[in-house]
C-alpha positions in Angstrom: -116.9 58.7 211.3 -116.7 55.3 209.0 -112.7 56.1 208.5 -111.9 55.6 211.7 -114.2 52.7 212.3 -112.1 50.9 209.9 -109.0 51.9 211.1 -110.2 50.5 214.6 -111.0 47.1 212.7 -107.6 46.9 211.1 -106.0 47.5 214.4 -108.1 45.0 216.1 -107.4 42.7 213.6 -103.8 42.6 214.0 -104.0 42.2 217.9 -106.4 39.4 218.1 -105.5 37.9 214.5 -103.9 34.6 215.6 -106.5 34.2 218.7 -108.3 30.9 219.2 -111.4 32.5 220.6 -113.3 29.5 221.6 -110.4 28.5 223.9 -110.0 32.1 224.9 -113.4 31.9 226.2 -113.1 28.3 227.8 -110.2 29.7 229.8 -111.8 33.1 231.0 -114.5 30.7 232.3 -112.2 28.4 234.0 -110.7 31.6 235.5 -113.8 33.0 237.1 -115.1 29.1 238.0 -111.6 28.8 240.1 -112.0 32.0 241.7 -115.7 31.8 242.6 -116.0 28.2 243.5 -112.8 26.9 244.3 -110.9 29.3 246.2 -111.7 29.8 249.9 -113.8 32.9 250.5 -112.2 34.5 252.4 -109.2 35.1 249.8 -112.0 36.0 247.3 -114.5 39.1 249.1 -113.3 42.1 249.4 -115.3 45.0 251.5 -115.7 48.4 249.9 -112.3 49.7 252.2 -109.8 47.1 250.8 -111.1 47.3 247.1 -108.7 50.2 247.3 -105.9 47.5 247.0 -107.5 45.4 244.3 -107.9 49.1 242.1 -104.7 50.0 242.4 -103.4 46.3 241.5 -105.6 46.6 238.6 -104.3 50.1 237.5 -100.5 48.2 237.9 -101.3 45.6 235.9 -103.3 47.2 233.3 -100.3 49.7 233.0 -97.7 46.9 232.6 -99.9 45.1 229.8 -100.3 48.6 228.0 -96.7 49.6 228.1 -95.7 45.8 226.1 -98.5 46.6 223.8 -96.9 49.8 222.8 -93.6 49.0 222.6 -94.0 46.0 220.7 -96.6 48.3 218.5 -93.5 50.6 217.6 -91.2 48.6 217.5 -93.3 46.6 214.6 -92.6 47.4 210.7 -95.9 48.3 210.4 -96.2 51.0 212.8 -95.0 53.7 210.5 -97.5 52.4 207.7 -100.4 52.4 210.1 -99.2 56.4 211.1 -99.2 56.8 206.8 -103.2 56.1 207.1 -105.2 59.2 206.6 -105.7 60.0 210.2 -104.3 62.5 212.7 -101.8 60.7 215.6 -104.3 61.6 218.6 -106.9 59.8 217.0 -104.4 56.7 216.3 -103.7 56.8 219.9 -107.2 56.8 220.9 -108.0 53.9 218.4 -105.1 51.8 219.4 -105.4 52.2 223.5 -109.4 51.5 222.7 -107.6 48.0 221.0 -105.3 47.6 223.7 -108.3 48.0 226.3 -110.7 45.9 225.1 -107.5 42.9 224.5 -106.1 43.2 227.9 -108.4 44.8 230.3 -111.6 44.0 229.3 -110.6 40.2 228.5 -107.8 39.4 231.0 -108.5 41.6 234.0 -112.4 42.7 234.3 -113.3 39.0 234.7 -110.9 38.1 237.3 -112.7 41.7 238.9 -116.0 40.7 238.2 -115.7 37.3 239.6 -114.2 39.1 243.1 -117.3 41.4 243.2 -120.0 38.6 242.6 -118.4 36.6 245.7 -118.1 39.8 247.9 -122.2 40.6 246.9 -123.1 37.3 247.9 -121.3 37.4 251.0 -123.0 40.2 252.1 -119.7 42.5 251.8 -120.8 44.6 249.1 -124.3 45.8 248.5 -125.9 45.5 244.7 -125.0 49.4 244.1 -121.2 48.9 245.5 -120.7 46.5 242.9 -122.5 48.2 239.8 -120.1 51.1 240.7 -116.9 49.2 241.3 -117.5 47.7 237.9 -117.8 51.2 236.2 -115.2 52.4 238.3 -112.4 49.4 237.8 -113.7 49.4 233.8 -113.2 53.4 233.6 -110.1 52.9 235.3 -108.5 50.7 233.1 -109.2 52.6 229.3 -107.6 55.9 231.6 -104.9 53.5 232.3 -104.6 52.1 228.8 -104.8 55.4 227.0 -101.9 57.2 229.6 -99.6 53.7 229.1 -99.9 54.0 224.7 -99.9 58.0 224.9 -96.6 57.7 226.8 -94.5 55.2 224.7 -95.7 56.8 221.7 -94.5 59.9 222.9 -91.0 58.7 224.1 -90.4 57.3 221.1 -91.2 59.5 218.5 -89.0 61.8 220.4 -86.6 59.5 220.1 -86.5 59.5 224.4 -86.0 55.7 223.6 -84.8 53.8 220.9 -84.4 50.1 219.7 -80.8 49.3 219.4 -80.1 46.9 216.0 -79.6 43.4 216.3 -75.7 42.5 216.9 -73.8 39.4 215.1 -74.5 36.2 216.9 -70.5 35.4 216.6 -69.2 38.0 218.8 -70.9 36.3 221.8 -70.4 33.4 223.6 -74.2 31.4 223.9 -75.0 32.7 227.0 -73.5 36.5 226.8 -76.1 36.7 223.6 -79.1 35.6 225.8 -78.3 38.9 228.4 -77.3 41.0 225.8 -81.0 40.2 223.5 -82.7 40.0 226.9 -81.4 43.9 227.9 -82.2 45.0 224.3 -85.6 43.8 223.3 -88.0 46.0 225.4 -90.5 43.5 225.4 -89.3 40.7 226.7 -87.6 42.7 229.2 -90.4 44.5 230.6 -92.6 41.5 230.6 -90.2 39.1 232.9 -89.3 43.0 235.4 -93.5 43.5 235.2 -94.4 39.8 236.2 -91.6 39.3 238.7 -93.2 42.8 240.4 -96.6 41.7 240.3 -96.3 38.2 241.6 -94.0 39.9 244.4 -96.9 42.3 245.2 -99.3 39.5 245.3 -97.6 37.4 247.7 -97.2 40.4 249.7 -100.7 41.6 249.6 -101.7 37.6 250.0 -99.9 37.9 253.4 -100.4 41.4 254.7 -104.1 41.4 253.4 -105.8 38.3 253.4 -103.5 36.9 256.2 -103.0 33.2 254.1 -100.8 30.6 255.2 -99.8 27.2 255.7 -101.1 25.0 252.3 -102.8 28.0 250.5 -99.1 30.4 251.2 -97.5 27.4 249.3 -99.8 27.4 246.7 -99.2 30.8 246.6 -95.3 30.2 246.0 -95.8 27.6 243.6 -97.1 30.1 241.2 -94.1 31.5 240.7 -93.3 28.7 238.1 -95.9 30.5 235.3 -93.0 32.5 234.9 -92.8 32.9 230.9 -89.7 33.5 229.6 -88.0 30.3 229.7 -90.8 28.8 227.3 -90.1 31.3 224.2 -86.5 31.0 224.2 -86.2 28.7 221.1 -89.1 30.3 219.5 -87.6 34.2 219.8 -84.7 32.6 217.5 -87.3 32.7 214.7 -85.3 35.4 212.8 -81.8 33.2 213.0 -83.6 29.3 213.0 -82.0 29.2 209.1 -78.6 30.8 210.0 -78.4 28.5 213.4 -79.4 25.3 210.8 -76.7 26.3 208.2 -73.8 26.9 210.7 -71.7 24.2 212.6 -73.9 25.2 215.6 -73.8 23.3 218.8 -77.6 22.5 219.9 -75.9 21.2 223.2 -74.2 24.4 223.8 -76.7 26.6 222.8 -79.8 25.0 224.9 -77.3 24.8 227.8 -76.6 28.6 227.1 -80.4 29.4 227.2 -81.0 27.0 230.7 -78.4 28.7 232.2 -79.9 32.3 231.4 -83.3 31.0 232.4 -82.1 30.0 236.0 -79.7 32.9 236.2 -82.7 35.6 235.7 -85.3 33.6 237.5 -83.4 32.9 240.9 -83.7 36.7 241.9 -87.6 36.4 241.9 -87.2 33.2 244.2 -84.9 34.4 246.4 -87.0 37.4 247.4 -90.3 35.5 246.9 -88.6 33.6 249.6 -87.3 36.3 251.5 -90.7 37.9 252.2 -92.1 34.8 253.4 -89.6 34.3 255.7 -89.6 37.7 257.1 -93.6 36.8 257.6 -92.8 33.5 259.5 -89.6 32.6 260.1 -90.1 29.5 262.3 -92.3 27.9 259.8 -90.4 28.8 256.6 -86.9 27.5 257.1 -83.8 27.4 254.2 -85.1 24.3 253.5 -88.4 25.8 251.4 -85.7 27.9 249.7 -83.6 24.7 248.8 -87.1 23.4 247.1 -87.8 26.4 245.5 -85.0 26.4 243.9 -84.7 22.8 243.1 -88.5 23.1 241.8 -86.9 25.7 239.5 -84.4 23.8 238.1 -86.7 21.1 236.5 -89.7 23.6 235.8 -87.0 25.6 233.7 -86.0 22.7 231.9 -89.4 21.5 231.2 -90.2 24.9 229.4 -87.2 25.5 227.8 -87.5 21.3 226.5 -90.9 22.0 225.1 -90.4 25.0 222.9 -86.8 23.4 221.9 -89.3 20.2 220.8 -91.9 22.8 219.5 -90.5 26.3 219.1 -93.5 28.6 218.1 -92.2 30.6 215.2 -95.9 32.3 214.4 -95.3 35.6 215.4 -94.9 39.1 213.9 -93.6 41.0 217.1 -92.2 39.0 220.5 -95.1 39.8 222.4 -97.1 37.7 220.2 -94.9 34.6 221.8 -96.4 35.1 225.0 -99.7 35.5 224.1 -99.8 31.9 222.3 -102.5 29.2 223.5 -99.3 26.5 224.3 -99.1 28.7 227.3 -101.6 26.9 229.7 -100.0 23.8 228.6 -97.0 25.0 229.7 -98.6 27.0 233.3 -100.1 23.0 233.6 -96.8 21.3 233.3 -95.4 23.9 235.9 -97.8 24.0 238.3 -98.2 19.8 238.4 -94.5 20.1 239.2 -94.5 23.3 241.6 -98.0 22.5 243.5 -96.1 19.6 245.2 -95.1 22.6 247.4 -98.0 22.1 249.4 -96.4 18.9 251.1 -93.8 20.8 252.4 -95.3 20.4 256.3 -96.2 16.7 255.6 -93.3 15.2 253.8 -89.2 15.1 253.7 -87.9 17.4 251.0 -86.2 14.2 249.6 -89.4 13.0 249.4 -91.0 16.0 247.6 -87.9 16.0 245.0 -88.5 12.5 244.4 -92.3 13.7 243.3 -91.2 16.3 241.4 -88.6 14.4 239.5 -91.3 11.6 238.4 -93.5 14.3 237.2 -90.5 15.8 235.4 -89.5 13.0 233.9 -93.0 12.1 232.9 -93.6 15.5 231.1 -89.8 14.9 229.8 -91.4 11.6 227.8 -94.9 12.7 226.3 -92.5 15.7 225.2 -90.4 13.6 223.2 -92.4 11.0 222.4 -95.1 13.2 220.8 -97.8 12.3 223.1 -99.2 15.8 223.6 -101.3 17.7 221.6 -99.3 19.2 218.1 -99.7 23.5 218.3 -102.3 24.5 215.9 
């Protein structure tokens, strides 16, 4: 028992060693306060029958996060060393699933669930007993989902159903092609991007079909597309090659624009799919002008994220999943949302007016980044 407890602490420390807990707690409290006090109650209250959709979404998110964690773990050099510890494989999987469950489900997903249940109970949609039972069901579903996801990835990896190809030489590819090769070969980054895309599209569909959102709030939901994290880590991802890139006669301008075009290319399908969903829902209100505005917003937001990561790359990671978990993500989200939230003016201001505001906000953030007026990374 003591041995299993010690290994649990080792795994927990390995997953959370770089976290700033006070910042994490404040972020969770801010999210819960937003759900309970800012978002209109028709969009955050659930009846006992509509909890099924929330449970499905919760299981999907938890499974996605579990896959990411497991893939990062089996790719980590320490994985084989951890397996050499005096503990059998089943116990290792159980303990690691418990760590991932605490880190992902309990600290990320459950605060949202609790906030929704509190609002639903307060407005009489659910009784106290129903809320209590829902907490138990969501918590149990999260653990079993984490266990299944971790077990599945470790099983297919140990039986050679998936293999991670060694990185290829940089000199064989153009910068743009190199980005696509690395994107497709790194399962963590690929699944993170695809999983985020599926989740945000599911969120938009659910907002339209279940909550019947429209007008400004629907445009706010579309602005959440800007929180895609991939463009904000592409220079941080150069950590293994930074010394090589500094020693070679590499054109930073070509490298930068290669990453920029790559970022736009992999994100455009998400924006087009989101617009298509909204257009099918209300073709008279959301015309092609909105798509043009979305794509212009995408280009500006991607430039901000990439420029920030170029000026302040994060090399404090040992496996690629940690790049997406660094606290600076909140700063990138804030800047991105400041630009994209102007979409809410779509019904009141001309497209040129909105673009002018977005350009002004973008220029302001680029100026702050260049001058170093933003808070330095800890």
